[in-house]
N, CA, C and O atoms as a Maestro MAE file, in Angstrom:
{
 s_m_m2io_version
 :::
 2.0.0
}

f_m_ct {
 s_m_title
 :::
 protein
 m_atom[216] {
  # First column is atom index #
  i_m_mmod_type
  r_m_x_coord
  r_m_y_coord
  r_m_z_coord
  i_m_residue_number
  s_m_chain_name
  s_m_pdb_residue_name
  s_m_pdb_atom_name
  i_m_atomic_number
  :::
  1 25 49.164 -38.465 87.738 1 A "UNK " " N  " 7
  2 3 50.495 -38.331 86.950 1 A "UNK " " CA " 6
  3 2 51.036 -36.937 87.534 1 A "UNK " " C  " 6
  4 15 52.197 -36.843 87.932 1 A "UNK " " O  " 8
  5 25 50.188 -35.918 87.566 2 A "UNK " " N  " 7
  6 3 50.560 -34.433 88.061 2 A "UNK " " CA " 6
  7 2 51.228 -34.539 89.602 2 A "UNK " " C  " 6
  8 15 52.228 -33.970 90.041 2 A "UNK " " O  " 8
  9 25 50.357 -35.426 90.226 3 A "UNK " " N  " 7
  10 3 50.756 -35.433 91.850 3 A "UNK " " CA " 6
  11 2 52.240 -36.283 91.834 3 A "UNK " " C  " 6
  12 15 53.120 -36.035 92.657 3 A "UNK " " O  " 8
  13 25 52.347 -37.065 91.035 4 A "UNK " " N  " 7
  14 3 53.608 -37.870 91.208 4 A "UNK " " CA " 6
  15 2 54.775 -37.017 90.732 4 A "UNK " " C  " 6
  16 15 55.887 -37.171 91.238 4 A "UNK " " O  " 8
  17 25 54.530 -36.022 89.667 5 A "UNK " " N  " 7
  18 3 55.530 -35.215 89.140 5 A "UNK " " CA " 6
  19 2 55.579 -33.998 89.910 5 A "UNK " " C  " 6
  20 15 56.502 -33.201 89.746 5 A "UNK " " O  " 8
  21 25 54.579 -33.782 90.803 6 A "UNK " " N  " 7
  22 3 54.479 -32.529 91.554 6 A "UNK " " CA " 6
  23 2 54.513 -31.331 90.845 6 A "UNK " " C  " 6
  24 15 54.991 -30.311 91.340 6 A "UNK " " O  " 8
  25 25 54.026 -31.377 89.683 7 A "UNK " " N  " 7
  26 3 53.719 -30.074 88.742 7 A "UNK " " CA " 6
  27 2 52.840 -30.600 87.644 7 A "UNK " " C  " 6
  28 15 52.646 -31.788 87.388 7 A "UNK " " O  " 8
  29 25 52.373 -29.636 87.075 8 A "UNK " " N  " 7
  30 3 51.447 -29.977 85.865 8 A "UNK " " CA " 6
  31 2 50.798 -28.635 85.242 8 A "UNK " " C  " 6
  32 15 51.090 -27.501 85.620 8 A "UNK " " O  " 8
  33 25 49.978 -28.911 84.344 9 A "UNK " " N  " 7
  34 3 49.226 -27.791 83.593 9 A "UNK " " CA " 6
  35 2 47.833 -28.154 83.385 9 A "UNK " " C  " 6
  36 15 47.630 -29.265 82.895 9 A "UNK " " O  " 8
  37 25 46.786 -27.379 83.684 10 A "UNK " " N  " 7
  38 3 45.599 -27.562 83.531 10 A "UNK " " CA " 6
  39 2 44.909 -26.386 82.769 10 A "UNK " " C  " 6
  40 15 44.756 -25.263 83.250 10 A "UNK " " O  " 8
  41 25 44.455 -26.830 81.354 11 A "UNK " " N  " 7
  42 3 44.082 -25.855 80.543 11 A "UNK " " CA " 6
  43 2 42.293 -25.920 80.411 11 A "UNK " " C  " 6
  44 15 41.797 -26.986 80.046 11 A "UNK " " O  " 8
  45 25 41.534 -24.927 80.675 12 A "UNK " " N  " 7
  46 3 40.266 -24.977 80.512 12 A "UNK " " CA " 6
  47 2 39.602 -24.117 79.465 12 A "UNK " " C  " 6
  48 15 40.051 -22.981 79.309 12 A "UNK " " O  " 8
  49 25 38.683 -24.484 78.799 13 A "UNK " " N  " 7
  50 3 38.052 -23.537 77.644 13 A "UNK " " CA " 6
  51 2 36.774 -22.796 78.375 13 A "UNK " " C  " 6
  52 15 35.792 -23.441 78.743 13 A "UNK " " O  " 8
  53 25 36.874 -21.600 78.516 14 A "UNK " " N  " 7
  54 3 35.777 -20.882 79.222 14 A "UNK " " CA " 6
  55 2 35.101 -19.924 78.191 14 A "UNK " " C  " 6
  56 15 35.354 -20.023 76.991 14 A "UNK " " O  " 8
  57 25 34.235 -18.995 78.687 15 A "UNK " " N  " 7
  58 3 33.677 -18.100 77.845 15 A "UNK " " CA " 6
  59 2 33.176 -16.908 78.603 15 A "UNK " " C  " 6
  60 15 33.058 -16.960 79.827 15 A "UNK " " O  " 8
  61 25 32.904 -15.923 77.969 16 A "UNK " " N  " 7
  62 3 32.514 -14.659 78.593 16 A "UNK " " CA " 6
  63 2 31.064 -14.705 79.205 16 A "UNK " " C  " 6
  64 15 30.639 -13.982 80.106 16 A "UNK " " O  " 8
  65 25 30.367 -15.736 78.510 17 A "UNK " " N  " 7
  66 3 29.115 -16.078 78.904 17 A "UNK " " CA " 6
  67 2 28.934 -16.671 80.364 17 A "UNK " " C  " 6
  68 15 27.881 -16.677 81.002 17 A "UNK " " O  " 8
  69 25 30.246 -17.200 80.797 18 A "UNK " " N  " 7
  70 3 30.294 -17.692 82.176 18 A "UNK " " CA " 6
  71 2 30.289 -16.549 83.360 18 A "UNK " " C  " 6
  72 15 30.159 -16.754 84.567 18 A "UNK " " O  " 8
  73 25 30.463 -15.305 82.697 19 A "UNK " " N  " 7
  74 3 30.560 -14.051 83.742 19 A "UNK " " CA " 6
  75 2 29.321 -13.353 83.519 19 A "UNK " " C  " 6
  76 15 28.647 -12.999 84.486 19 A "UNK " " O  " 8
  77 25 28.934 -13.108 82.272 20 A "UNK " " N  " 7
  78 3 27.826 -12.151 81.814 20 A "UNK " " CA " 6
  79 2 26.611 -13.206 81.187 20 A "UNK " " C  " 6
  80 15 26.865 -14.042 80.320 20 A "UNK " " O  " 8
  81 25 25.590 -13.057 81.637 21 A "UNK " " N  " 7
  82 3 24.412 -13.863 81.269 21 A "UNK " " CA " 6
  83 2 24.111 -13.584 79.736 21 A "UNK " " C  " 6
  84 15 24.323 -12.445 79.320 21 A "UNK " " O  " 8
  85 25 23.680 -14.453 78.965 22 A "UNK " " N  " 7
  86 3 23.377 -14.232 77.637 22 A "UNK " " CA " 6
  87 2 21.765 -14.655 77.507 22 A "UNK " " C  " 6
  88 15 21.472 -15.753 77.980 22 A "UNK " " O  " 8
  89 25 20.850 -13.973 76.985 23 A "UNK " " N  " 7
  90 3 19.425 -14.331 76.740 23 A "UNK " " CA " 6
  91 2 19.442 -15.697 75.975 23 A "UNK " " C  " 6
  92 15 20.185 -15.904 75.015 23 A "UNK " " O  " 8
  93 25 18.551 -16.619 76.486 24 A "UNK " " N  " 7
  94 3 18.371 -17.867 75.755 24 A "UNK " " CA " 6
  95 2 19.460 -18.866 75.735 24 A "UNK " " C  " 6
  96 15 19.381 -19.921 75.105 24 A "UNK " " O  " 8
  97 25 20.587 -18.467 76.517 25 A "UNK " " N  " 7
  98 3 21.759 -19.371 76.653 25 A "UNK " " CA " 6
  99 2 22.111 -19.771 78.065 25 A "UNK " " C  " 6
  100 15 23.289 -19.809 78.423 25 A "UNK " " O  " 8
  101 25 21.061 -20.087 78.914 26 A "UNK " " N  " 7
  102 3 21.206 -20.226 80.457 26 A "UNK " " CA " 6
  103 2 21.941 -21.439 80.473 26 A "UNK " " C  " 6
  104 15 23.020 -21.348 81.060 26 A "UNK " " O  " 8
  105 25 21.667 -22.531 80.002 27 A "UNK " " N  " 7
  106 3 22.498 -23.913 80.199 27 A "UNK " " CA " 6
  107 2 23.946 -23.688 79.807 27 A "UNK " " C  " 6
  108 15 24.856 -24.096 80.529 27 A "UNK " " O  " 8
  109 25 24.177 -23.023 78.633 28 A "UNK " " N  " 7
  110 3 25.719 -22.839 78.221 28 A "UNK " " CA " 6
  111 2 26.445 -22.004 79.271 28 A "UNK " " C  " 6
  112 15 27.558 -22.280 79.718 28 A "UNK " " O  " 8
  113 25 25.603 -20.815 79.663 29 A "UNK " " N  " 7
  114 3 26.339 -19.808 80.700 29 A "UNK " " CA " 6
  115 2 26.524 -20.530 81.934 29 A "UNK " " C  " 6
  116 15 27.554 -20.358 82.585 29 A "UNK " " O  " 8
  117 25 25.555 -21.383 82.343 30 A "UNK " " N  " 7
  118 3 25.699 -22.206 83.823 30 A "UNK " " CA " 6
  119 2 26.922 -23.045 83.819 30 A "UNK " " C  " 6
  120 15 27.722 -23.067 84.755 30 A "UNK " " O  " 8
  121 25 27.044 -23.809 82.611 31 A "UNK " " N  " 7
  122 3 28.143 -24.807 82.480 31 A "UNK " " CA " 6
  123 2 29.405 -24.015 82.451 31 A "UNK " " C  " 6
  124 15 30.307 -24.487 83.144 31 A "UNK " " O  " 8
  125 25 29.689 -22.842 81.762 32 A "UNK " " N  " 7
  126 3 30.892 -22.211 81.858 32 A "UNK " " CA " 6
  127 2 31.092 -21.698 83.113 32 A "UNK " " C  " 6
  128 15 32.191 -21.938 83.614 32 A "UNK " " O  " 8
  129 25 30.253 -21.009 83.787 33 A "UNK " " N  " 7
  130 3 30.214 -20.490 85.363 33 A "UNK " " CA " 6
  131 2 30.766 -21.554 86.106 33 A "UNK " " C  " 6
  132 15 31.849 -21.403 86.673 33 A "UNK " " O  " 8
  133 25 30.051 -22.764 86.173 34 A "UNK " " N  " 7
  134 3 30.517 -23.793 86.863 34 A "UNK " " CA " 6
  135 2 31.994 -24.250 86.647 34 A "UNK " " C  " 6
  136 15 32.697 -24.629 87.583 34 A "UNK " " O  " 8
  137 25 32.428 -24.189 85.320 35 A "UNK " " N  " 7
  138 3 33.796 -24.611 85.020 35 A "UNK " " CA " 6
  139 2 34.760 -23.584 85.677 35 A "UNK " " C  " 6
  140 15 35.717 -24.025 86.314 35 A "UNK " " O  " 8
  141 25 34.600 -22.439 85.582 36 A "UNK " " N  " 7
  142 3 35.353 -21.400 86.097 36 A "UNK " " CA " 6
  143 2 35.304 -21.531 87.669 36 A "UNK " " C  " 6
  144 15 36.367 -21.406 88.278 36 A "UNK " " O  " 8
  145 25 34.174 -21.768 88.343 37 A "UNK " " N  " 7
  146 3 33.994 -21.933 89.715 37 A "UNK " " CA " 6
  147 2 34.809 -23.193 90.203 37 A "UNK " " C  " 6
  148 15 35.391 -23.198 91.288 37 A "UNK " " O  " 8
  149 25 34.812 -24.198 89.382 38 A "UNK " " N  " 7
  150 3 35.428 -25.324 89.877 38 A "UNK " " CA " 6
  151 2 37.023 -25.328 89.779 38 A "UNK " " C  " 6
  152 15 37.733 -26.064 90.465 38 A "UNK " " O  " 8
  153 25 37.450 -24.493 88.922 39 A "UNK " " N  " 7
  154 3 38.984 -24.296 88.701 39 A "UNK " " CA " 6
  155 2 39.589 -23.346 89.604 39 A "UNK " " C  " 6
  156 15 40.747 -23.533 89.978 39 A "UNK " " O  " 8
  157 25 38.832 -22.207 90.047 40 A "UNK " " N  " 7
  158 3 39.453 -21.355 90.972 40 A "UNK " " CA " 6
  159 2 40.082 -21.961 92.178 40 A "UNK " " C  " 6
  160 15 41.281 -21.796 92.399 40 A "UNK " " O  " 8
  161 25 39.290 -22.680 92.991 41 A "UNK " " N  " 7
  162 3 39.863 -23.343 94.158 41 A "UNK " " CA " 6
  163 2 41.144 -24.161 93.776 41 A "UNK " " C  " 6
  164 15 42.066 -24.164 94.591 41 A "UNK " " O  " 8
  165 25 41.247 -24.707 92.851 42 A "UNK " " N  " 7
  166 3 42.362 -25.529 92.323 42 A "UNK " " CA " 6
  167 2 43.598 -24.487 92.215 42 A "UNK " " C  " 6
  168 15 44.639 -24.645 92.853 42 A "UNK " " O  " 8
  169 25 43.395 -23.557 91.458 43 A "UNK " " N  " 7
  170 3 44.276 -22.519 91.387 43 A "UNK " " CA " 6
  171 2 44.768 -21.936 92.492 43 A "UNK " " C  " 6
  172 15 45.955 -21.611 92.515 43 A "UNK " " O  " 8
  173 25 43.974 -21.722 93.530 44 A "UNK " " N  " 7
  174 3 44.164 -20.977 94.784 44 A "UNK " " CA " 6
  175 2 45.050 -22.013 95.708 44 A "UNK " " C  " 6
  176 15 45.913 -21.572 96.468 44 A "UNK " " O  " 8
  177 25 44.767 -23.473 95.586 45 A "UNK " " N  " 7
  178 3 45.425 -24.285 96.588 45 A "UNK " " CA " 6
  179 2 46.639 -24.911 96.071 45 A "UNK " " C  " 6
  180 15 47.538 -25.235 96.847 45 A "UNK " " O  " 8
  181 25 46.741 -25.131 94.621 46 A "UNK " " N  " 7
  182 3 47.743 -25.857 94.176 46 A "UNK " " CA " 6
  183 2 48.642 -25.067 93.186 46 A "UNK " " C  " 6
  184 15 48.499 -25.019 91.964 46 A "UNK " " O  " 8
  185 25 49.720 -24.375 94.038 47 A "UNK " " N  " 7
  186 3 50.732 -23.459 93.425 47 A "UNK " " CA " 6
  187 2 51.666 -24.080 92.301 47 A "UNK " " C  " 6
  188 15 52.228 -23.428 91.421 47 A "UNK " " O  " 8
  189 25 51.737 -25.502 92.491 48 A "UNK " " N  " 7
  190 3 52.663 -26.202 91.540 48 A "UNK " " CA " 6
  191 2 51.995 -26.447 90.207 48 A "UNK " " C  " 6
  192 15 52.622 -26.860 89.231 48 A "UNK " " O  " 8
  193 25 50.657 -26.170 90.196 49 A "UNK " " N  " 7
  194 3 49.937 -26.539 88.917 49 A "UNK " " CA " 6
  195 2 49.685 -25.084 88.222 49 A "UNK " " C  " 6
  196 15 49.252 -24.108 88.835 49 A "UNK " " O  " 8
  197 25 49.994 -25.102 86.984 50 A "UNK " " N  " 7
  198 3 49.804 -23.880 86.145 50 A "UNK " " CA " 6
  199 2 48.252 -23.880 85.484 50 A "UNK " " C  " 6
  200 15 47.852 -24.770 84.733 50 A "UNK " " O  " 8
  201 25 47.484 -22.761 85.887 51 A "UNK " " N  " 7
  202 3 46.311 -22.818 85.579 51 A "UNK " " CA " 6
  203 2 46.096 -21.624 84.294 51 A "UNK " " C  " 6
  204 15 46.624 -20.513 84.338 51 A "UNK " " O  " 8
  205 25 45.296 -22.060 83.271 52 A "UNK " " N  " 7
  206 3 45.016 -21.127 82.257 52 A "UNK " " CA " 6
  207 2 43.543 -21.377 81.889 52 A "UNK " " C  " 6
  208 15 43.071 -22.499 81.711 52 A "UNK " " O  " 8
  209 25 42.919 -20.313 81.801 53 A "UNK " " N  " 7
  210 3 41.528 -20.237 81.346 53 A "UNK " " CA " 6
  211 2 41.495 -19.545 80.170 53 A "UNK " " C  " 6
  212 15 41.936 -18.396 80.158 53 A "UNK " " O  " 8
  213 25 41.000 -20.099 79.062 54 A "UNK " " N  " 7
  214 3 41.042 -19.616 77.715 54 A "UNK " " CA " 6
  215 2 39.466 -19.395 77.322 54 A "UNK " " C  " 6
  216 15 39.161 -18.977 76.205 54 A "UNK " " O  " 8
  :::
 }
 m_bond[215] {
  # First column is bond index #
  i_m_from
  i_m_to
  i_m_order
  :::
  1 1 2 1
  2 2 3 1
  3 3 4 2
  4 3 5 1
  5 5 6 1
  6 6 7 1
  7 7 8 2
  8 7 9 1
  9 9 10 1
  10 10 11 1
  11 11 12 2
  12 11 13 1
  13 13 14 1
  14 14 15 1
  15 15 16 2
  16 15 17 1
  17 17 18 1
  18 18 19 1
  19 19 20 2
  20 19 21 1
  21 21 22 1
  22 22 23 1
  23 23 24 2
  24 23 25 1
  25 25 26 1
  26 26 27 1
  27 27 28 2
  28 27 29 1
  29 29 30 1
  30 30 31 1
  31 31 32 2
  32 31 33 1
  33 33 34 1
  34 34 35 1
  35 35 36 2
  36 35 37 1
  37 37 38 1
  38 38 39 1
  39 39 40 2
  40 39 41 1
  41 41 42 1
  42 42 43 1
  43 43 44 2
  44 43 45 1
  45 45 46 1
  46 46 47 1
  47 47 48 2
  48 47 49 1
  49 49 50 1
  50 50 51 1
  51 51 52 2
  52 51 53 1
  53 53 54 1
  54 54 55 1
  55 55 56 2
  56 55 57 1
  57 57 58 1
  58 58 59 1
  59 59 60 2
  60 59 61 1
  61 61 62 1
  62 62 63 1
  63 63 64 2
  64 63 65 1
  65 65 66 1
  66 66 67 1
  67 67 68 2
  68 67 69 1
  69 69 70 1
  70 70 71 1
  71 71 72 2
  72 71 73 1
  73 73 74 1
  74 74 75 1
  75 75 76 2
  76 75 77 1
  77 77 78 1
  78 78 79 1
  79 79 80 2
  80 79 81 1
  81 81 82 1
  82 82 83 1
  83 83 84 2
  84 83 85 1
  85 85 86 1
  86 86 87 1
  87 87 88 2
  88 87 89 1
  89 89 90 1
  90 90 91 1
  91 91 92 2
  92 91 93 1
  93 93 94 1
  94 94 95 1
  95 95 96 2
  96 95 97 1
  97 97 98 1
  98 98 99 1
  99 99 100 2
  100 99 101 1
  101 101 102 1
  102 102 103 1
  103 103 104 2
  104 103 105 1
  105 105 106 1
  106 106 107 1
  107 107 108 2
  108 107 109 1
  109 109 110 1
  110 110 111 1
  111 111 112 2
  112 111 113 1
  113 113 114 1
  114 114 115 1
  115 115 116 2
  116 115 117 1
  117 117 118 1
  118 118 119 1
  119 119 120 2
  120 119 121 1
  121 121 122 1
  122 122 123 1
  123 123 124 2
  124 123 125 1
  125 125 126 1
  126 126 127 1
  127 127 128 2
  128 127 129 1
  129 129 130 1
  130 130 131 1
  131 131 132 2
  132 131 133 1
  133 133 134 1
  134 134 135 1
  135 135 136 2
  136 135 137 1
  137 137 138 1
  138 138 139 1
  139 139 140 2
  140 139 141 1
  141 141 142 1
  142 142 143 1
  143 143 144 2
  144 143 145 1
  145 145 146 1
  146 146 147 1
  147 147 148 2
  148 147 149 1
  149 149 150 1
  150 150 151 1
  151 151 152 2
  152 151 153 1
  153 153 154 1
  154 154 155 1
  155 155 156 2
  156 155 157 1
  157 157 158 1
  158 158 159 1
  159 159 160 2
  160 159 161 1
  161 161 162 1
  162 162 163 1
  163 163 164 2
  164 163 165 1
  165 165 166 1
  166 166 167 1
  167 167 168 2
  168 167 169 1
  169 169 170 1
  170 170 171 1
  171 171 172 2
  172 171 173 1
  173 173 174 1
  174 174 175 1
  175 175 176 2
  176 175 177 1
  177 177 178 1
  178 178 179 1
  179 179 180 2
  180 179 181 1
  181 181 182 1
  182 182 183 1
  183 183 184 2
  184 183 185 1
  185 185 186 1
  186 186 187 1
  187 187 188 2
  188 187 189 1
  189 189 190 1
  190 190 191 1
  191 191 192 2
  192 191 193 1
  193 193 194 1
  194 194 195 1
  195 195 196 2
  196 195 197 1
  197 197 198 1
  198 198 199 1
  199 199 200 2
  200 199 201 1
  201 201 202 1
  202 202 203 1
  203 203 204 2
  204 203 205 1
  205 205 206 1
  206 206 207 1
  207 207 208 2
  208 207 209 1
  209 209 210 1
  210 210 211 1
  211 211 212 2
  212 211 213 1
  213 213 214 1
  214 214 215 1
  215 215 216 2
  :::
 }
}
């Protein structure tokens, strides 16, 4: 739908744990880091898509 409209909005819910490791929370931190890592290329290449990381 966003491609057809040539614009859109993607909102992801992140955490500071994605940037700074927290003891005994490695799976949680890894999943948040992966989420941020996946969304960054989309933000850099798709200027018509609004990107927000909360």
